[in-house]
MARMIMI-718979 format. One record per residue: residue number from 1; residue in three letters; chain; x, y, z of N, C-alpha, C in turn. Coordinates in steps of 0.1 Angstrom, whole numbers, always signed. Layout:
+-----+-----+-------+-------+-------+-------+-------+-------+-------+-------+-------+-------+
|   n | res | chain |  n.px |  n.py |  n.pz | ca.px | ca.py | ca.pz |  c.px |  c.py |  c.pz |
+-----+-----+-------+-------+-------+-------+-------+-------+-------+-------+-------+-------+
| NUM | ALA |     A |     X |     Y |     Z |     X |     Y |     Z |     X |     Y |     Z |
...
+-----+-----+-------+-------+-------+-------+-------+-------+-------+-------+-------+-------+
//
This chain:
+-----+-----+-------+-------+-------+-------+-------+-------+-------+-------+-------+-------+
|   n | res | chain |  n.px |  n.py |  n.pz | ca.px | ca.py | ca.pz |  c.px |  c.py |  c.pz |
+-----+-----+-------+-------+-------+-------+-------+-------+-------+-------+-------+-------+
|   1 | UNK |     A |  -586 |   -86 |  +223 |  -585 |   -72 |  +234 |  -599 |   -71 |  +240 |
|   2 | UNK |     A |  -610 |   -70 |  +234 |  -623 |   -68 |  +239 |  -626 |   -83 |  +250 |
|   3 | UNK |     A |  -622 |   -91 |  +245 |  -626 |  -102 |  +253 |  -618 |  -104 |  +266 |
|   4 | UNK |     A |  -605 |  -100 |  +264 |  -598 |  -101 |  +278 |  -602 |   -90 |  +287 |
|   5 | UNK |     A |  -609 |   -75 |  +284 |  -613 |   -68 |  +291 |  -627 |   -72 |  +296 |
|   6 | UNK |     A |  -636 |   -81 |  +288 |  -646 |   -86 |  +297 |  -644 |   -97 |  +305 |
|   7 | UNK |     A |  -634 |  -106 |  +302 |  -628 |  -114 |  +314 |  -623 |  -108 |  +327 |
|   8 | UNK |     A |  -616 |   -97 |  +323 |  -612 |   -91 |  +335 |  -621 |   -84 |  +343 |
|   9 | UNK |     A |  -632 |   -80 |  +336 |  -643 |   -75 |  +345 |  -650 |   -84 |  +354 |
|  10 | UNK |     A |  -653 |   -98 |  +347 |  -659 |  -108 |  +352 |  -649 |  -115 |  +366 |
|  11 | UNK |     A |  -637 |  -113 |  +362 |  -630 |  -117 |  +375 |  -627 |  -107 |  +384 |
|  12 | UNK |     A |  -629 |   -95 |  +383 |  -626 |   -84 |  +391 |  -641 |   -86 |  +403 |
|  13 | UNK |     A |  -649 |   -87 |  +393 |  -662 |   -89 |  +403 |  -664 |  -101 |  +410 |
|  14 | UNK |     A |  -661 |  -109 |  +405 |  -661 |  -123 |  +414 |  -650 |  -123 |  +423 |
|  15 | UNK |     A |  -640 |  -115 |  +419 |  -632 |  -116 |  +432 |  -635 |  -106 |  +446 |
|  16 | UNK |     A |  -640 |   -96 |  +438 |  -647 |   -86 |  +450 |  -657 |   -94 |  +459 |
|  17 | UNK |     A |  -668 |   -99 |  +452 |  -679 |  -105 |  +458 |  -670 |  -119 |  +469 |
|  18 | UNK |     A |  -663 |  -127 |  +463 |  -658 |  -140 |  +471 |  -648 |  -131 |  +484 |
|  19 | UNK |     A |  -641 |  -122 |  +481 |  -632 |  -117 |  +491 |  -642 |  -110 |  +503 |
|  20 | UNK |     A |  -655 |  -102 |  +498 |  -663 |   -98 |  +509 |  -668 |  -112 |  +517 |
|  21 | UNK |     A |  -674 |  -121 |  +508 |  -678 |  -132 |  +517 |  -670 |  -140 |  +526 |
|  22 | UNK |     A |  -658 |  -139 |  +523 |  -647 |  -145 |  +530 |  -645 |  -135 |  +544 |
|  23 | UNK |     A |  -644 |  -123 |  +540 |  -644 |  -112 |  +553 |  -657 |  -114 |  +561 |
|  24 | UNK |     A |  -669 |  -115 |  +554 |  -681 |  -120 |  +563 |  -678 |  -129 |  +571 |
|  25 | UNK |     A |  -673 |  -138 |  +566 |  -673 |  -151 |  +571 |  -662 |  -154 |  +583 |
|  26 | UNK |     A |  -653 |  -145 |  +581 |  -642 |  -146 |  +591 |  -648 |  -136 |  +602 |
|  27 | UNK |     A |  -654 |  -125 |  +600 |  -660 |  -116 |  +612 |  -674 |  -122 |  +618 |
|  28 | UNK |     A |  -678 |  -132 |  +610 |  -692 |  -136 |  +618 |  -703 |  -126 |  +618 |
|  29 | UNK |     A |  -702 |  -119 |  +611 |  -709 |  -105 |  +608 |  -709 |  -102 |  +596 |
|  30 | UNK |     A |  -719 |   -89 |  +590 |  -718 |   -84 |  +580 |  -715 |   -68 |  +579 |
|  31 | UNK |     A |  -718 |   -62 |  +590 |  -715 |   -48 |  +592 |  -699 |   -45 |  +586 |
|  32 | UNK |     A |  -691 |   -48 |  +594 |  -678 |   -41 |  +593 |  -673 |   -47 |  +577 |
|  33 | UNK |     A |  -675 |   -59 |  +574 |  -669 |   -64 |  +562 |  -676 |   -56 |  +548 |
|  34 | UNK |     A |  -691 |   -54 |  +549 |  -697 |   -46 |  +540 |  -692 |   -34 |  +537 |
|  35 | UNK |     A |  -691 |   -27 |  +551 |  -686 |   -14 |  +550 |  -671 |   -11 |  +546 |
|  36 | UNK |     A |  -662 |   -23 |  +549 |  -648 |   -22 |  +543 |  -652 |   -20 |  +528 |
|  37 | UNK |     A |  -660 |   -32 |  +525 |  -658 |   -35 |  +509 |  -666 |   -23 |  +501 |
|  38 | UNK |     A |  -674 |   -15 |  +508 |  -679 |    -7 |  +500 |  -670 |    +6 |  +500 |
|  39 | UNK |     A |  -662 |    +9 |  +509 |  -650 |   +18 |  +512 |  -642 |   +14 |  +499 |
|  40 | UNK |     A |  -636 |    +1 |  +497 |  -628 |    -3 |  +486 |  -635 |    +3 |  +473 |
|  41 | UNK |     A |  -647 |    -1 |  +470 |  -654 |    +2 |  +457 |  -653 |   +16 |  +455 |
|  42 | UNK |     A |  -656 |   +25 |  +466 |  -654 |   +40 |  +465 |  -640 |   +43 |  +457 |
|  43 | UNK |     A |  -630 |   +37 |  +469 |  -618 |   +42 |  +466 |  -612 |   +37 |  +451 |
|  44 | UNK |     A |  -618 |   +24 |  +445 |  -614 |   +19 |  +435 |  -620 |   +26 |  +421 |
|  45 | UNK |     A |  -631 |   +31 |  +425 |  -639 |   +42 |  +415 |  -633 |   +56 |  +416 |
|  46 | UNK |     A |  -629 |   +61 |  +425 |  -619 |   +73 |  +428 |  -610 |   +73 |  +417 |
|  47 | UNK |     A |  -600 |   +61 |  +422 |  -586 |   +61 |  +417 |  -588 |   +57 |  +402 |
|  48 | UNK |     A |  -599 |   +50 |  +395 |  -601 |   +46 |  +381 |  -604 |   +61 |  +376 |
|  49 | UNK |     A |  -612 |   +66 |  +381 |  -619 |   +82 |  +371 |  -606 |   +92 |  +376 |
|  50 | UNK |     A |  -599 |   +93 |  +383 |  -587 |  +103 |  +383 |  -576 |  +103 |  +373 |
|  51 | UNK |     A |  -573 |  +115 |  +369 |  -564 |  +116 |  +364 |  -548 |  +110 |  +366 |
|  52 | UNK |     A |  -541 |  +104 |  +356 |  -530 |   +98 |  +362 |  -521 |  +108 |  +367 |
|  53 | UNK |     A |  -514 |  +104 |  +378 |  -506 |  +113 |  +382 |  -490 |  +116 |  +375 |
|  54 | UNK |     A |  -482 |  +124 |  +378 |  -470 |  +129 |  +371 |  -460 |  +116 |  +373 |
|  55 | UNK |     A |  -454 |  +113 |  +363 |  -443 |  +101 |  +360 |  -450 |   +89 |  +360 |
|  56 | UNK |     A |  -464 |   +88 |  +358 |  -470 |   +75 |  +360 |  -471 |   +68 |  +372 |
|  57 | UNK |     A |  -472 |   +76 |  +384 |  -470 |   +68 |  +394 |  -484 |   +63 |  +399 |
|  58 | UNK |     A |  -485 |   +52 |  +404 |  -499 |   +46 |  +406 |  -508 |   +43 |  +396 |
|  59 | UNK |     A |  -502 |   +41 |  +383 |  -509 |   +37 |  +371 |  -509 |   +25 |  +369 |
|  60 | UNK |     A |  -520 |   +17 |  +365 |  -521 |    +1 |  +365 |  -528 |    -4 |  +356 |
|  61 | UNK |     A |  -527 |   -14 |  +350 |  -537 |   -20 |  +339 |  -548 |   -25 |  +347 |
|  62 | UNK |     A |  -560 |   -26 |  +338 |  -570 |   -33 |  +344 |  -568 |   -47 |  +347 |
|  63 | UNK |     A |  -560 |   -54 |  +343 |  -556 |   -68 |  +348 |  -553 |   -68 |  +358 |
|  64 | UNK |     A |  -548 |   -59 |  +369 |  -544 |   -59 |  +381 |  -553 |   -59 |  +392 |
|  65 | UNK |     A |  -566 |   -53 |  +386 |  -577 |   -52 |  +395 |  -579 |   -64 |  +407 |
|  66 | UNK |     A |  -582 |   -75 |  +402 |  -583 |   -88 |  +412 |  -573 |   -88 |  +420 |
|  67 | UNK |     A |  -562 |   -85 |  +417 |  -548 |   -86 |  +429 |  -552 |   -75 |  +438 |
|  68 | UNK |     A |  -555 |   -64 |  +432 |  -557 |   -51 |  +442 |  -565 |   -53 |  +449 |
|  69 | UNK |     A |  -578 |   -60 |  +445 |  -590 |   -61 |  +457 |  -586 |   -72 |  +464 |
|  70 | UNK |     A |  -579 |   -82 |  +462 |  -577 |   -90 |  +476 |  -564 |   -85 |  +486 |
|  71 | UNK |     A |  -556 |   -76 |  +478 |  -546 |   -71 |  +485 |  -552 |   -61 |  +498 |
|  72 | UNK |     A |  -563 |   -54 |  +492 |  -569 |   -42 |  +499 |  -579 |   -49 |  +509 |
|  73 | UNK |     A |  -585 |   -58 |  +506 |  -594 |   -67 |  +515 |  -584 |   -72 |  +526 |
|  74 | UNK |     A |  -573 |   -79 |  +524 |  -561 |   -82 |  +533 |  -558 |   -69 |  +541 |
|  75 | UNK |     A |  -554 |   -58 |  +535 |  -552 |   -48 |  +547 |  -561 |   -44 |  +554 |
|  76 | UNK |     A |  -574 |   -43 |  +548 |  -588 |   -36 |  +557 |  -589 |   -48 |  +567 |
|  77 | UNK |     A |  -587 |   -62 |  +566 |  -587 |   -72 |  +578 |  -579 |   -68 |  +588 |
|  78 | UNK |     A |  -564 |   -66 |  +585 |  -558 |   -65 |  +594 |  -557 |   -50 |  +600 |
|  79 | UNK |     A |  -561 |   -40 |  +593 |  -563 |   -26 |  +600 |  -576 |   -29 |  +608 |
|  80 | UNK |     A |  -586 |   -35 |  +607 |  -598 |   -37 |  +613 |  -595 |   -42 |  +630 |
|  81 | UNK |     A |  -588 |   -53 |  +628 |  -583 |   -62 |  +636 |  -574 |   -54 |  +650 |
|  82 | UNK |     A |  -564 |   -48 |  +642 |  -560 |   -41 |  +649 |  -561 |   -29 |  +657 |
|  83 | UNK |     A |  -572 |   -24 |  +651 |  -580 |   -11 |  +652 |  -586 |   -14 |  +666 |
|  84 | UNK |     A |  -595 |   -27 |  +665 |  -604 |   -31 |  +675 |  -593 |   -35 |  +688 |
|  85 | UNK |     A |  -586 |   -39 |  +687 |  -574 |   -44 |  +695 |  -571 |   -30 |  +704 |
|  86 | UNK |     A |  -568 |   -19 |  +696 |  -564 |    -7 |  +705 |  -576 |    -3 |  +712 |
|  87 | UNK |     A |  -589 |    -5 |  +708 |  -599 |    +1 |  +714 |  -604 |    -8 |  +727 |
|  88 | UNK |     A |  -600 |   -20 |  +726 |  -599 |   -29 |  +738 |  -590 |   -24 |  +749 |
|  89 | UNK |     A |  -581 |   -17 |  +744 |  -570 |   -16 |  +753 |  -572 |    -3 |  +760 |
|  90 | UNK |     A |  -583 |    +2 |  +756 |  -590 |   +14 |  +764 |  -587 |   +29 |  +757 |
|  91 | UNK |     A |  -582 |   +28 |  +743 |  -579 |   +42 |  +738 |  -590 |   +45 |  +730 |
|  92 | UNK |     A |  -591 |   +58 |  +727 |  -603 |   +64 |  +723 |  -601 |   +61 |  +708 |
|  93 | UNK |     A |  -612 |   +62 |  +698 |  -613 |   +61 |  +687 |  -603 |   +65 |  +676 |
|  94 | UNK |     A |  -602 |   +79 |  +680 |  -591 |   +88 |  +671 |  -575 |   +82 |  +675 |
|  95 | UNK |     A |  -572 |   +80 |  +685 |  -560 |   +77 |  +690 |  -556 |   +59 |  +685 |
|  96 | UNK |     A |  -569 |   +54 |  +686 |  -567 |   +41 |  +680 |  -563 |   +39 |  +666 |
|  97 | UNK |     A |  -575 |   +47 |  +657 |  -573 |   +48 |  +642 |  -559 |   +57 |  +640 |
|  98 | UNK |     A |  -555 |   +65 |  +647 |  -539 |   +72 |  +644 |  -530 |   +63 |  +646 |
|  99 | UNK |     A |  -531 |   +55 |  +656 |  -519 |   +44 |  +663 |  -518 |   +33 |  +648 |
| 100 | UNK |     A |  -529 |   +30 |  +645 |  -529 |   +17 |  +636 |  -525 |   +25 |  +620 |
| 101 | UNK |     A |  -527 |   +36 |  +616 |  -521 |   +40 |  +606 |  -510 |   +45 |  +606 |
| 102 | UNK |     A |  -506 |   +50 |  +616 |  -492 |   +51 |  +617 |  -481 |   +42 |  +617 |
| 103 | UNK |     A |  -482 |   +31 |  +621 |  -474 |   +20 |  +628 |  -473 |   +12 |  +610 |
| 104 | UNK |     A |  -461 |    +9 |  +610 |  -453 |    +1 |  +598 |  -463 |    -9 |  +595 |
| 105 | UNK |     A |  -463 |   -15 |  +585 |  -472 |   -28 |  +585 |  -467 |   -40 |  +591 |
| 106 | UNK |     A |  -454 |   -41 |  +593 |  -450 |   -53 |  +601 |  -455 |   -51 |  +613 |
| 107 | UNK |     A |  -458 |   -40 |  +620 |  -462 |   -38 |  +634 |  -476 |   -41 |  +633 |
| 108 | UNK |     A |  -482 |   -37 |  +623 |  -499 |   -39 |  +620 |  -505 |   -53 |  +619 |
| 109 | UNK |     A |  -493 |   -63 |  +619 |  -499 |   -78 |  +617 |  -502 |   -83 |  +631 |
| 110 | UNK |     A |  -513 |   -91 |  +628 |  -517 |   -99 |  +641 |  -504 |  -107 |  +648 |
| 111 | UNK |     A |  -505 |  -104 |  +662 |  -495 |  -114 |  +670 |  -504 |  -126 |  +670 |
| 112 | UNK |     A |  -491 |  -137 |  +671 |  -498 |  -153 |  +672 |  -491 |  -156 |  +684 |
+-----+-----+-------+-------+-------+-------+-------+-------+-------+-------+-------+-------+
//
């Protein structure tokens, strides 16, 4: 069990670093990707240290952390891209963020 925990920790750190690098490469800058990665680290830290919710809602095993990191970075890419799209359409920052966070996931995906 101890070896499994060590392996999971290494995989989680590697996943976080690789996702951040892919994010940086995709945006061709470091500002937004590093801010999003920092927010992800803070969010995971808060979740990990918080007491479990009633009925075991949102409890997960350490082994799912690399998957959660990948999903969170993916969500961050879509959210930032669509948020910037709203800003380019002339909306204020508050309206753009409110619009992006209130739309269903299907509408938040980039159009091709």
